[in-house]
C-alpha positions as CSV (number, residue, x, y, z in Angstrom):
1,M,-96.7,97.2,-106.0
2,K,-98.7,94.0,-106.3
3,R,-95.6,92.2,-107.8
4,I,-93.5,93.4,-104.9
5,I,-96.1,92.1,-102.4
6,A,-96.2,88.8,-104.3
7,A,-92.5,88.6,-104.1
8,L,-92.5,89.2,-100.3
9,L,-95.3,86.6,-99.9
10,A,-93.2,84.1,-101.8
11,L,-90.2,84.9,-99.6
12,T,-92.3,84.3,-96.5
13,V,-93.4,81.0,-97.9
14,C,-89.8,80.0,-98.6
15,L,-89.0,80.8,-95.0
16,G,-91.5,78.0,-94.0
17,L,-94.3,79.9,-92.4
18,G,-97.8,78.6,-92.5
19,V,-101.0,78.2,-90.3
20,C,-101.8,74.8,-91.7
21,G,-98.4,73.6,-90.7
22,S,-95.2,73.9,-92.6
23,A,-91.9,72.5,-93.4
24,A,-88.9,74.4,-94.5
25,G,-89.9,76.0,-97.9
26,R,-93.2,74.3,-98.0
27,I,-96.7,75.1,-96.8
28,E,-98.2,71.9,-95.4
29,T,-101.9,71.1,-95.7
30,D,-104.0,68.1,-94.9
31,G,-103.7,66.8,-98.4
32,P,-103.2,68.4,-101.9
33,V,-104.9,71.7,-102.5
34,N,-107.5,70.9,-105.2
35,V,-107.6,73.6,-107.9
36,M,-110.0,73.5,-110.9
37,V,-109.3,75.5,-114.1
38,L,-111.6,76.2,-116.9
39,N,-110.3,75.5,-120.3
40,G,-109.9,78.7,-122.2
41,T,-108.9,82.2,-121.3
42,T,-109.7,82.2,-117.6
43,G,-107.4,79.2,-117.2
44,F,-104.5,80.5,-119.4
45,G,-102.8,82.2,-116.5
46,M,-102.7,79.0,-114.5
47,A,-100.6,77.0,-117.0
48,K,-97.2,78.0,-115.7
49,L,-98.2,77.3,-112.0
50,M,-99.5,74.0,-113.1
51,A,-96.3,73.1,-114.8
52,D,-94.2,74.3,-111.9
53,A,-96.4,72.2,-109.5
54,E,-95.9,69.1,-111.7
55,A,-92.1,69.7,-111.5
56,G,-92.3,70.0,-107.7
57,G,-91.4,73.7,-107.7
58,T,-94.2,75.2,-105.8
59,A,-94.7,76.1,-102.1
60,V,-98.0,74.2,-102.0
61,D,-98.9,70.7,-103.1
62,Y,-101.5,71.2,-105.7
63,A,-103.9,68.8,-107.5
64,F,-105.1,70.5,-110.7
65,S,-108.0,69.5,-112.9
66,V,-109.2,71.2,-116.1
67,E,-113.0,71.5,-116.7
68,S,-115.1,72.7,-119.7
69,D,-118.2,73.6,-117.8
70,A,-118.4,76.2,-115.0
71,A,-121.4,74.3,-113.5
72,V,-119.0,71.4,-112.7
73,V,-116.6,73.7,-111.0
74,T,-119.4,75.4,-108.9
75,A,-120.7,72.0,-107.8
76,A,-117.3,70.9,-106.7
77,L,-116.8,74.1,-104.6
78,V,-120.2,73.5,-102.9
79,N,-119.5,69.8,-102.0
80,G,-115.9,70.4,-101.0
81,D,-114.2,68.5,-103.8
82,C,-112.5,71.7,-104.9
83,D,-110.6,74.3,-102.8
84,I,-109.7,77.0,-105.3
85,A,-111.2,77.6,-108.8
86,A,-111.2,79.9,-111.8
87,L,-114.8,81.0,-112.7
88,P,-116.5,83.7,-114.7
89,T,-117.1,86.7,-112.3
90,N,-120.9,86.6,-112.5
91,A,-120.8,82.8,-111.6
92,A,-118.6,83.6,-108.6
93,S,-121.1,86.2,-107.4
94,T,-124.1,83.8,-108.0
95,L,-122.3,81.0,-106.1
96,Y,-121.6,83.3,-103.1
97,N,-125.2,84.2,-102.9
98,K,-126.6,80.7,-103.3
99,S,-124.2,79.2,-100.9
100,Q,-124.7,81.9,-98.3
101,G,-121.1,83.1,-98.4
102,G,-119.5,79.8,-99.1
103,V,-116.8,81.2,-101.3
104,R,-114.3,84.1,-101.3
105,L,-113.0,86.1,-104.2
106,L,-109.2,85.9,-104.3
107,A,-108.2,87.7,-107.5
108,L,-109.4,88.9,-110.9
109,N,-107.6,87.2,-113.7
110,T,-109.2,88.3,-117.0
111,L,-110.6,91.6,-118.2
112,G,-112.6,92.0,-121.4
113,V,-112.0,89.2,-124.0
114,L,-115.1,89.7,-126.1
115,Y,-115.1,90.7,-129.7
116,V,-117.7,91.2,-132.5
117,V,-116.9,89.0,-135.3
118,A,-118.7,89.0,-138.7
119,N,-118.6,87.7,-142.2
120,A,-117.0,90.7,-143.9
121,R,-118.7,89.9,-147.2
122,T,-122.1,90.4,-145.8
123,V,-121.8,92.6,-142.7
124,S,-120.0,95.8,-142.0
125,V,-119.8,97.0,-138.4
126,E,-117.7,100.0,-137.3
127,S,-119.4,101.0,-134.1
128,L,-122.0,99.8,-131.6
129,A,-124.6,102.0,-133.3
130,D,-124.2,99.9,-136.4
131,L,-125.6,96.9,-134.6
132,A,-129.0,98.6,-134.3
133,G,-131.8,96.5,-135.8
134,L,-129.5,93.4,-136.3
135,T,-129.5,90.0,-134.6
136,V,-126.2,89.3,-132.8
137,Y,-125.5,85.7,-131.6
138,V,-123.9,85.7,-128.1
139,P,-122.9,82.9,-125.8
140,A,-125.0,82.5,-122.7
141,Q,-124.1,83.8,-119.2
142,N,-121.4,86.3,-118.8
143,P,-121.1,87.4,-122.5
144,L,-124.8,87.8,-122.9
145,Y,-125.2,89.9,-119.7
146,Q,-122.3,92.1,-120.6
147,M,-123.5,92.7,-124.1
148,K,-127.0,93.4,-122.9
149,A,-125.6,96.0,-120.4
150,L,-123.4,97.6,-123.1
151,C,-126.1,97.9,-125.7
152,E,-128.7,99.2,-123.2
153,A,-126.3,101.9,-121.8
154,A,-125.3,102.9,-125.3
155,G,-129.0,103.1,-126.5
156,V,-128.6,100.5,-129.2
157,D,-131.7,98.4,-129.9
158,V,-130.3,95.0,-130.9
159,T,-131.6,91.4,-130.8
160,L,-129.3,89.2,-128.7
161,D,-129.7,85.5,-129.5
162,D,-128.1,83.0,-127.1
163,S,-129.3,79.8,-128.8
164,Y,-125.7,78.8,-129.1
165,A,-125.0,78.7,-125.4
166,Q,-121.4,77.6,-125.5
167,P,-118.7,79.7,-127.1
168,A,-117.3,76.6,-128.9
169,D,-120.7,75.9,-130.6
170,L,-121.1,79.5,-131.7
171,R,-117.6,79.5,-133.0
172,T,-118.3,76.5,-135.1
173,A,-121.5,77.9,-136.4
174,L,-119.9,81.2,-137.3
175,A,-116.9,79.5,-139.1
176,A,-119.4,77.3,-141.0
177,G,-121.4,80.3,-142.2
178,E,-124.5,79.3,-140.3
179,V,-124.5,82.7,-138.6
180,D,-122.9,86.0,-139.9
181,L,-122.6,88.2,-136.8
182,A,-121.5,87.0,-133.3
183,V,-119.8,87.9,-130.1
184,L,-117.0,85.6,-129.2
185,P,-114.2,85.4,-126.6
186,E,-110.7,84.6,-127.3
187,P,-109.4,82.1,-128.1
188,M,-112.5,81.3,-130.1
189,V,-112.0,84.4,-132.2
190,T,-108.6,83.2,-133.4
191,I,-110.0,79.7,-134.2
192,A,-113.0,81.0,-136.1
193,C,-111.0,83.4,-138.2
194,A,-108.4,80.8,-139.1
195,A,-111.2,78.5,-140.2
196,N,-113.0,81.0,-142.4
197,E,-111.0,83.7,-144.2
198,D,-114.2,85.7,-144.7
199,L,-114.5,86.4,-141.0
200,A,-113.0,89.5,-139.4
201,V,-113.0,91.2,-136.0
202,M,-115.3,94.3,-136.3
203,L,-115.3,95.5,-132.7
204,D,-113.2,95.1,-129.6
205,L,-115.9,95.2,-126.9
206,T,-113.4,96.1,-124.3
207,E,-112.8,99.4,-126.1
208,Q,-116.5,99.9,-126.5
209,W,-117.1,99.2,-122.8
210,A,-114.5,101.8,-121.8
211,E,-116.3,104.4,-123.8
212,V,-119.7,103.5,-122.2
213,F,-118.5,102.7,-118.7
214,P,-115.1,104.6,-118.3
215,D,-114.8,104.0,-114.6
216,S,-115.6,100.3,-114.6
217,P,-113.5,97.8,-116.4
218,P,-115.2,94.6,-117.7
219,V,-113.8,91.9,-115.3
220,Q,-114.8,88.6,-116.8
221,G,-112.7,86.1,-115.0
222,C,-111.7,85.5,-111.4
223,V,-110.3,83.0,-108.9
224,V,-112.3,82.0,-105.8
225,A,-111.7,79.7,-102.8
226,R,-114.1,77.9,-100.5
227,T,-114.6,80.0,-97.4
228,D,-113.8,77.0,-95.2
229,F,-110.5,76.5,-96.9
230,V,-109.6,80.2,-96.6
231,Q,-110.4,80.2,-92.9
232,R,-108.4,76.9,-92.2
233,C,-105.4,77.7,-94.3
234,P,-104.9,81.4,-95.0
235,D,-101.2,80.9,-95.5
236,A,-101.8,78.4,-98.2
237,V,-104.1,80.9,-99.8
238,D,-101.5,83.6,-99.6
239,A,-98.9,81.3,-101.0
240,F,-101.2,80.4,-104.0
241,L,-101.6,84.1,-104.7
242,A,-97.9,84.7,-104.5
243,E,-97.3,81.9,-107.1
244,Y,-100.3,82.6,-109.3
245,G,-99.5,86.3,-109.9
246,P,-96.1,85.5,-111.6
247,S,-97.8,82.6,-113.6
248,I,-100.2,85.2,-115.1
249,D,-97.3,87.6,-115.8
250,Y,-95.5,84.7,-117.7
251,L,-98.2,84.8,-120.4
252,T,-97.4,88.2,-121.8
253,R,-93.7,87.9,-121.0
254,E,-93.2,84.5,-122.8
255,P,-96.2,83.9,-125.0
256,A,-94.6,81.2,-127.2
257,E,-93.5,79.1,-124.2
258,A,-96.8,79.9,-122.4
259,G,-98.7,78.6,-125.3
260,R,-96.7,75.4,-125.2
261,L,-97.5,75.1,-121.4
262,I,-101.2,75.8,-122.0
263,E,-101.3,72.9,-124.4
264,Q,-99.1,70.7,-122.2
265,T,-101.3,71.2,-119.2
266,G,-104.5,70.7,-121.0
267,V,-105.9,74.2,-120.4
268,F,-106.2,74.5,-124.2
269,S,-105.6,72.0,-127.0
270,N,-103.5,74.1,-129.4
271,A,-100.3,75.9,-128.4
272,A,-100.1,77.9,-131.6
273,V,-103.7,79.2,-131.3
274,A,-103.1,80.0,-127.6
275,E,-99.9,82.0,-128.4
276,K,-101.7,84.0,-131.1
277,A,-104.7,84.7,-128.8
278,I,-102.7,85.8,-125.7
279,P,-102.3,89.4,-126.7
280,R,-106.1,89.8,-127.0
281,C,-107.0,87.9,-123.9
282,N,-106.4,90.8,-121.4
283,V,-105.2,88.7,-118.6
284,C,-104.6,90.4,-115.3
285,F,-103.8,89.9,-111.7
286,I,-105.9,92.2,-109.5
287,T,-106.1,91.7,-105.8
288,G,-107.0,93.5,-102.6
289,E,-109.0,96.8,-102.6
290,D,-108.5,97.2,-106.3
291,M,-110.2,93.9,-106.9
292,R,-113.0,94.8,-104.6
293,R,-113.6,98.2,-106.4
294,D,-113.5,96.7,-109.9
295,M,-115.7,93.7,-109.1
296,E,-118.3,95.7,-107.2
297,Q,-118.7,98.2,-110.1
298,F,-118.9,95.5,-112.7
299,L,-121.5,93.4,-110.7
300,Q,-123.6,96.5,-110.2
301,I,-123.8,97.0,-113.9
302,L,-124.9,93.4,-114.4
303,L,-127.3,93.6,-111.5
304,D,-129.1,96.6,-113.0
305,V,-129.8,94.8,-116.3
306,A,-130.2,91.2,-115.2
307,P,-130.4,90.7,-111.4
308,G,-130.3,86.9,-111.7
309,S,-126.9,87.0,-113.5
310,V,-125.2,87.8,-110.2
311,G,-127.5,85.8,-107.9
312,G,-130.0,88.6,-107.2
313,A,-127.8,90.8,-105.1
314,L,-124.3,92.1,-104.7
315,P,-122.1,90.0,-102.4
316,E,-121.4,91.3,-98.9
317,D,-118.0,92.6,-97.9
318,D,-116.8,89.2,-96.7
319,F,-116.8,87.9,-100.3
320,Y,-113.6,89.9,-100.9
321,Y,-110.4,88.2,-99.6
322,I,-108.1,91.2,-99.0
323,G,-105.3,89.2,-97.4
324,K,-103.2,90.0,-94.4
């Protein structure tokens, strides 16, 4: 149904409709729509759209930039340098609360991408229970809060160490043998295992999450827009969603070509690694009421274990952009 809606929205765009002004087949805005993408999984689904925009094949004039730090993206949303951006879900909630409703959630783009990876020569883990009494290194922010919620709900007493705050730093430490047990997202899992043949994926935390929280999928990545932009140019927002959905679908339909585009657009530096990681990235395109339900449930879980992780409170109803 979402794909049908997206197709209809795209058709509407091609007929030249738009509140911000329009020409035939083009949504007109007062300058390019500035979109920020995080390098890595949450940005993978944007690569096809970025390539299409570069070729002049989109209904909106976009200006894309790729960032490595979510803090840079949130700052740009606050000061108006960015109109639409990909963010971790908890960062989106925190930004909404801190900016007093300054952003709207447009879509969820990534489900669970976390895996327990360990040196198979020294560590054997077959279930969450096997982590009891161990120290597990976890990147800061979303992965840390998600792992904390999962272990607490499952009754597993584990030490979570976030001294390697960035996934790339933890990946390097794991591959170098400085740590033996870690939680990593894709594509860092693929890179680490390729660099050290002793490493193995022990647990898929998406599967573990489904056992502990069967009614609440782990939604780790999303796309937001500044509230001011949504109010001024709703047709440009709808056009973006109509083009973004097929861009995400392209990943799983054409992983080899998608990997090439991911490298070409700078979303990630290695096409072969991106292609190999795509099947474990759990990309998605969830909008409307389904988006609201999944996001609210996930944020409530994080709020219960670490209130500061979502900005101290659940976002209000106006956080969710349901569309026309």
